[in-house]
N, C-alpha and C positions, 0 to 999 in steps of 0.2 A: 502492499500498499503507501510504503516512504517515498517507495522509487516510482510509481504512479504520476504521485504529489510532483516530486522534484520535476518529472519530466513536464507535466502540464505548469508547475511553473517556469521551466526551461523555453518553452512551445507554446507562448501567451494567447498565440492564435487558436488553438487547439479548442477552447473554452467557446469560445465564440459559432466555432466551426461545429461544434455539435450543437450548441443552441441554433443555429441557422437551421441544420438537420431535420431539430426533432418539431423546433419549428412548421415548416414545410410539411412535415408529415399531418400535424395537428390540422393545419389549415385544408390540408389534403382532404382530410376525413370531414372537417366543418364546412367545407363547401364543395365535394368530388363534384359537383357538375360545372364547378366554373376554373378553381384555381387549377388544381392537376392537367393543365391543358399548355399546348406548344404557345398560343398566342400570347396567354398571361408570362410564361416564363420571359417569351421575348419582348415582352412591354417592359416587366422587371428589370431584363439585362439593360434595355435604354435609358430606364429611369435612376439607372445604377451608374453610367458613363461620368455622369457633372461633379457628381457628390465623391464618387470615387477618385475621381483626379485630382481636385483638390484635397482628398484626402491623404495621396499618396504626399503629396508639398506639404501636408499639416506636420506627418507623422517627422519630417527630417525636422522640423520646427521645435516641434513637442519635445522629441529625443534628446533636442540641446538645451529642454527647461524653459523655451520661450512657448510665445502664441500668437497668432496672427487670428487676427478678427476684421479685418478687410477684405478675406476674400469674395463676398458676395459683394460687395461695393467693383470689388478688382472684376468681375465675371460681369455688372453691366457697364460697366466704362470698358469693357475690353469688345460689348455688341455694340455700344453706340459710338466707338473709332471703327468700327470694320463697317459698320452702316455708314457712315460719313466719307472713309475711303472707297467704297463702294460706288457711292451718292458722286464720289470725282472722278468716276471711270475708272476706279482700280480694277485688276482683276481679282480674282476670289484667292487666290494664293499669296498675294499682296496686299490683299484686306487683311487676310486672318493676322501673316505675318507684322505687319503695324498693330495689330491689338494685341500680339503676345509679345513684342518689344515691347509697346507701353506698360502693359502691366508687371512687364521684368524689372520696367527701369523703376515702377513703385513697390516693386519689394526689395531694392536695392537699395531701395533709399530711406523704407524704413530698416532695411537691417544696419548701415550706415547710424542711424538715431537710437538705437541698441547697442552696438559695437562701439560706437567711437561718441557717442555723444553722452552714452552710459543711460539713456531712458528706459525706463522699464516698458517690460515689450506686452504688456499690457496697453500701457499709453500712447509709447508709440503706432500699435497697428491700429487702436481705439483714433488717434490722431489719422492715421491711412484710411483708416473705411469713410470716416467724417469728408476729408479731403476730398478722396476717389468719387462720393457721390456725387458730392457738391458738381465736380468735373464735370460730370456724367452729364447731371442736369443743367448746365452749363452751355457745354458744346451742343446739348440736343435742344437748346431756348426751351427746357421744361417740359416738351412734348415725344410722344416717338417718331422716330425714324424707319419710317416704310421705305425701302426700294429693293430692288432686284435682287433674291437671295445668290445667283451666279452659281448654283450647283452645292452651295454648301449645305443646303435645306437636306440633301444625300445623307450628309454626316449617320444622321437617329433614322435616317426610311426605314417605316415601319415594311413589315413583311416577310425580313428573314430573322432566324434567330443571332446570328451575330451580323449585327448593323456596322458600319465601315468603327464608327464610333466607338463600340465596343472592342475592336480588332485592337483601335488605341489605345484604352484604359490599358487591356493587356497588358501590350506591347510596354506602355511606360512605367506599367506597375514591374512587368521581370525585369524589365533594366534599373527598374529606382533599385531593386531587391539585392541588383549585382551589386551595385554601387553601395549600397549600405553594409553589406555583408563584406564584399569582396573588392575592395579599394581602400586605400591608407584613409581617403576623402570620407569613406562611409566609418571608419575606425575613428576618426578625430573626433565626428559629430558626436557620436555615444558616450567618450571618454570626457567630450564639452560636457554633458549632458548628466555625466557620474559623478563629475568633480574637475569644477574650472580651475581650482589649485593647482590638482594636481595635473590636470592637460599644459599648462604654462611652466608648470616643472618641467617637464617632458618635453616642453620647445614648439608646444602646437602654437599656433599663432590663431587664438581662440575668435577675436575679430575677425580675421578675414573668414572664418569657418562660418559662423553668423550670418557674417552679409550675405554668404554665399547662401546657405540656408534658406533665407529674406525670399532671397532673387530667384531660389527654386521655387519656393511656394509662390511667388508673384509670377513668374513663367506659366509652373502647372495651371495658376485662376487664368491666365492667360488662354491657354488651351481649353481649359472649360467656358470658356468666356466663346470661345469660336463654337462648342458644340451647344452651347448655349441661346447660341444665334440661330444656330442649325434651325434649332425646334420654334422660335419663335418667330426665325425668318425677321425680324425688323431690329432695331438700336432701342433698348428699351433701358431709361438713367436711374426708374423705377423698381426691377427686375431682382431677384433674387436676396430682396431683404429678409434679413434672420438667416443666413444662407448657411451660413458660418457657423452656426450652431449645430448644426447637421452635420457638417462636417467633422465638428470639435468630436462630437454623441460618438460618432464610426470608428472615429480617430481610439478613443476611450473605451467602446465596446469591445472592440477589436485588439484590448490588453498592451496600448504604449500609455507609460505612465506619465501623468502630466506631471511630474517632480524629474524627468527625464532620465536617458540612461538606460530607458528599458522598454522595447517594441519591438514591431517592423512593419512593414509597409505589405505582408499578406494578409496579416491578424485587420490593418485596416480597412482592406478589401473585405475581408469577408464582413465585418463589422458595416462598412454602407450598404452592402447587399442586405444584411440580416435586418436594419433597418428599413429597407425597401421591401422585402417581405412582411415582416409586420403592418407597414401600411398597408399594403394592397391587399394581404389578407383577413385587415380588420375590415377591409371596405369590403371582400366578398363576401363574410361573415353579418353584415349588416353592426359591425360594431361603430358606437358614434365616435365621432370625430376627437371630442372630449375626452373619452373616456382613453384614446388611443393616445391624446396627449400625456396622461396619465401614466398610462404605461412605461412610455417612453422615459417619461422621468425616471420608473424605479430600477427601470433596466438600466439608466445609465448610471445611475446610485450605486446598484448593485455591480456594477460592471470599475465602478474609483474603487467600492470596497475590498471588490477582490485583489486589488493592487498588492494589499498589506502583508499576505504571505510572504508575493515575491520581494518588497521592498530590502534594499541592501542595508546594513545593520549600519 
């Protein structure tokens, strides 16, 4: 039993994975006519893409002991930048790149505030959240921007189990997992979250690591923004309000410790899918939205309490 517990503590993603399987089976039994269907699975995968991509970036930030509250605003900001670029006759690739670069720059700037100006991550990214939201509204003149989607809407098109956006999520997750567990940068990310003082003594450039993880979070927020634009087919400065909370919930449920140093990309991906399955299953079984929100809150708290056995002494 102790060996099994040690394995679960070491592989923190196993708990949300087991929960995902159990919840999926429960909803399949409760709603056999609608939930266990190809169309439902395809829809859930597509609905997980935006949160899943954001969760990958958030995982790196949280592993350093930080937080990024700006990702929802960054997604909305990206949709506006893409729409304006398309209105200016840019191609789909150029417009998407413009949105991703803008979000990456915003992330790097917030990282500089955390690492160089030594502003607390909560405050620095709260600043980013409000500034990006305001900038999106200003650029869009406080209205939605309708444009031709130029094919970007095909990223999350219905009709197939693995839409292009789903493959992009899987590719990003795989690459991020390799970076985190097989590169020096990944080891530095975990080291900084485990002990900043020890990391400095070991010669790690802590400030550089922090700037890079926030830049990465911003970059992936830009990619998620491209996906969101593909869903909306317009630039919406009011979109994705509160999205950052769903992303943080996915990361926490996936087993990444908010104190930093423990966790991984796979768990965050499972956490994002688990949240989607719960929301979808609740809708299929007629559970009211307010009950869903209460249930989600208990799940998040339970996941956070689950950190305790594996915390460092």
